[in-house]
N, C-alpha and C positions, 0 to 999 in steps of 0.2 A: 507873557512867557519870555524868558531871557534867551537871546540868541547865543548860539555857541560861538566862542571866539574863533576868528579866522585863523587858518593854518599859516604859520610863518612862511614867508617867501624863501625859496631856495636861491642860492647864489652860486654862480659858476666860478671856476678857477680864476677867471679874469676880473672878478669883482674889484680887487684892489686897483687894477689898471683903470677900470671905469671911474672909480672915485678920484684917483689921482689926476685923471684927464678932464674932470669936471663934466662927465656925461650926465645927461638928463635921464634918470632912471625911472622906470615904470613897471608895474606888475604885468607879467605876460605868462599865461599858462602855468601859474604857480611859481614863476621865477622872477627875480628882480633883474631886469635887463635894460640896456641903454636904448632909448628911443633915438637919440642923436647926440653928437658931441659938438661939432661946430654948427651943424644945421643939416636938415634933410637934403636941401637942394645942393649945397657944395659936396656932400658925401655921395649923392646920386651921380653928379657930374664927374667926380673923381673916378668912380667905377666905370662909367661909360667911356671916359677919355683916357684914363691911365690905369690906376690900380687902387683898390681899397681892401680893407680886411674886416671880417665880422667875427664876433663871438658866437659860435654855434654849439657851445657846450651845454645848452639847455635841451638840445635834441637827445632822444634816447640813444645810448651807446651800448648795444647788446652784441654778444657773440653766441653763435649756435654751432657747436662742434660735435662730431661723432658720426657713427656709421649711418644713422637715420636722419642726419641733419638736413640733407638735400630733400629727402622725401617729405619731411615735416614742413619745410618752407614752401615746397611746391604745392603741397596740399592746402596750405593756408594762404597762398598768394596766387596772382594771375600769371606768375612767371614759372617756367619749367626750370627751376633752380639747378637741377642735376646737369643741365647743359652748360652751366657757367664754367669757363676755363679759369685756372689760377690767375688772379689779378683782375678778372673781369667784374664789372659792376652792372647792376640792373635796377632800373626804376620800375616799381610794381605796385599793386594794390592788394590790400587785405579786405575782403568782402564779408558781408553777412550772408545768410542763406538766401535772401531775396536779391542778391547781387548788388546791394548798396555798398558804397565805399565807407569802410570803417576808418581806414587810414591809407595814406600813400607812404611807401617805404623805399629806402635804398638798401640793396643787398649786394655785398661784395665778397667774392671768394678770396681769402687771404692766405691759404696754404699754398705750398709750391707744387703740389701734385704728387709728392713722394711720400707723404704721411699716410698711415694706415686708414685715416678717415679725413674728410674735408672739414674745413673751418670757414665760417661765414661771419662777416660783420653785418649787423642789421641796425639801421638807423631809422626809427619811427619819429613822428613829431612829438614835441614836448608834452602836449596835453594828453596824448594817447600812449606814451611810452610805457607807463606802468601796466595799462590794460593789455598792450601787446605782449609785454614780458610775461604777465600772468597767463595769458592765453597759450603762448608757446610752451610754457612750463607744464600746463595742464595736459597738453597733447603730446608731449615728448615721450619717447621710449627710453628705457633705462640706459641704452648705449649712447645717448646724446646728452650733452651738458649745455645748459643755457645760463649765461651770466650777464649781469649789468655792471657797467664800469664807470658810470658818471661820477665825477669827482676824482677818482684815480686817473682817469683819462679824460681829455677834453678835445674839442675840435676848434680850429681856427681856419676860416675860409679866406683865401686871398683871391680876389676877383678883379678882372679887368684886362684890357688888351695888352698891358705891360706886365701882367702877373708872372708869366714865364720868365721873361728877361730879368725881372727884379729878383725872383727867387734863385735863379741860376747864378746871379752875381753874388747874392748874399751867402749862399750855401755851397756853391760849386757843384750843384746838381746838374744832371743832364736830363731835362724833362721832355725833350723833343720826342723821345721814344715812348712816352706815356700817352697812349691813345685816349680819345674821348671815352668816358665810362670805363676806365681802367685805373689801376693803382699798383703801387709797389712800395717797399721799404727803402728809405734813403738815410744815410748817416746824418746825424744832427750837426756834426762838425765838418767843415771843408777838409777834404783829403783823407778823412778817416776810412778805415776798412770796416766791414766788407765793402765790396764794390757797390755803387749805387744801383738801385733798380731791382734788387732781389726780393723774393718772397720767402715766407716760411717760418720766421721766429714765432714763438708762442705769444699770444696776445692776452693780456697786456704786458706780460713779463718781458717780451722782446722790445718794448718801447723804452727808450732811454738813450742808448747809444744810437738807436735807429728810430725814425718816425715813419708812420704810414702816411703816404701821400696819394690821394685819389684825385681824379680829374672829372668832376661832374659839374656842379654849379647850379645856383638858383637865380642867377642874374641874367642868363643868356649870353654872357661874355666868356671868354677864356678864363678858367679859374681852377684853383686847386684847394683841396681840403687837407689840412695837416692834423693828424691825430697824434697826440703827444701826451706825456705825463702832465697831469694838472699842475703840479708844482713848478713845471718849467714854462707854463704858458705866459705868465706876466713878462718874463724876460724876452720871450719871443715877440710879444706884442710891442714892447719897447724897441726891439731891434727893427721890426717892420716900420714902426712910426718914424724912427730915426732916419730911415731910408726914404722917407717921404710918402710912404704908403698910408693912405688916410684911414684912420679908424672910423667905422660906420656902424650905425645903429639899425633898429628895427624899422624906422621910418623909411630909410633909403632902401632897405631890403624889400619893403612892400611896393614902393614905386617902381623899383627895378623889375621885380617879378611880374607886376601887372603889365608893364610895357611889353613883356614877352608872352603875355597870355597864360602864365603859369598859375595853377590852382593853389589856393590856400586852404589847408585842412581846417575844418571848423567854420569856414566862411563860404567857400565855393562848394563844399560838400560836407555833410554832417549826418551820415547814415541815411541820406535822403536822395542821393543821386548815384546812378550806376556809371561805370567807365564809358559806356556807350553814350549815355546822355551827356557826359562831360567832354565828349569828343576825344577820348583817350583810348579808343579801341586798339591802336597800334601797340599798346602795352598789355594786351590780353592775349595769351597763348592758349587757344582753345584745344590744342592737341594733347592736353594732359588734364587729369582730374584735379579740380580745386573747389573749395567751398564757394557756392554761388554760381558755378558754371551753368547749371541747368536753367537758372533764371535768366542769365545773360543770353544763352542760346535761344530761349523763347523770345526775348526782346529783340535779338538780332533778326530773327525770322519775321517778326511783326513790324520791326522798325521802332526805334525809340520815339516816344511821344514828344519829347523836347530835346533840344541840343544846345550846348553852351557855345555862344558866339561872342565876337567882339563888337562893341558899339563905339562909334566916334560921336562926340557931342561938342561941336565946334563953336557954339554960341559963346560970346564973351561972358566970363564969370559964371559959366554953367558948370557946376561941380556935382557930378553923379556920385552918390555914396551907396554903401551897402543898404539895401532896402528901398532904394528909389524906385517908384513905379515906372514901368515901361508900357507905353500905350500904342495901340494900332487903331486907326480910325476913331480915336478918342476913347477907346475902351482898354482897360488894363489887361495885359496879356502875360506879364511877367514882372519881376523885380530884379534890380541890380544885385548881383552877388558880391562883386568887387568893383570899386570905381574910384576915380580921383582925377586930378589934373596930371597929365604927363609932363614931367620936367623937360623931356627932350622935345616933345611936339608943341607944348604950350597950350593945349586944349584938353577937354575932358575925354577920358576913355573909360570903358566899363566892360564887364563880363555879365552875361545874363543867359538864362535858360529859356529859349523861345520855342514856340510850336514850330514844327518842321516847315510849314508853309511860309514862315517869316524869316527863315535862316539864310536865304540867298544873299550874297554880297550885294550891296547897293540898296537893299530894302529900306524904305523910309519909315521911320517910327518917331515917337516922341518920348521924352522923359518928363515926369512931373516933379519939378523941384519946388516942393512946398507951395503948390498952387500955381507956379509959373512953368509953362510948358516950353520945352526947348527941343528943336529937331535933333534926331539921332539917326545914324546910318549904320547898318550892319556892315562890318568890314572884316577882311581876312586877318587871321593872326599869324605872326606876331604883329603888334602895332609898330614896333621898332626893331629893325634888323640888328644883328651883332656888329660891333665895331671891327675894323680891320686889326688883326693881331700885330702887335709891335714886332719888328725884326729883332733877332738875337744880337748879342754883342759882337 
């Protein structure tokens, strides 16, 4: 039987920049994305020590706007979205009826509070973006509009302790007032009106003279996400690179997020773990109704059977990878969900879902590296603290 031809890979607005810069391109969640440019290690170190930028245009870029927008998003996620103030962002989970994580999302309120109905930016992961889009459309009311903007709009993330100082110098923005998990619209050209930091223009129609800048980040460092028209993204990337901000690929993104203990959709959870098992209960607001709440309340009362913890593997050349068995007293008790060598620490680190009795910091375990056993120790997260933010100009 002849196999169906593979679907062609999608390309972000920054694809011409990737090619021009000689990026090593790989398939990722249906997209052709850079794994690295100069190399994973120098790109990782650039973000930890100064600043780097990432193409995030493969993530879903959705808007949900209308009278029932907040209630729809609250019903489908663990966040009470109706409480979000204009400009506020929230990290949250979309669950199934059993409380298992379907995807983790970023939701930002992008209206200024004066419109008849609120507007929200919703950013799911690349592999689940279409499913999230379809699900929200299926459950929306007629007074709410849901749209996807990939292509017309893209996202460039600038991360690192120098990110604020660099962006303020390049664009004459004043980012000090943009709090963690907040965002606002800023003019694309220095000195242009309207004044920086406002909210409210229609999305994506309002992008062009203004770009939406949020402050969240997936690296654990100070960082900003710039949402802008796709056609303008290559010029922005060249401008950032010319200022010495390193272009970075998926390889550095993965080592950076692992050092912080951040979860990767499809790897650390794939409809098989709840937020409580993942150690993410702080992102579950139990005081509102949402799909999966009953299952989570039951698990909260009984206690989750496993919990995601950090492991340090300090033996020389010991590289824990996804799927590596974790042993206690010689018996398998779990497998690594994410792992690798920490460029900052110089030894192996990993995430694994362990039985409750084995989750205390300092618990001694082993990992089975293709028949070779190496000591592993449960350790608090994050593995690496954030760098000190660079002072302003």
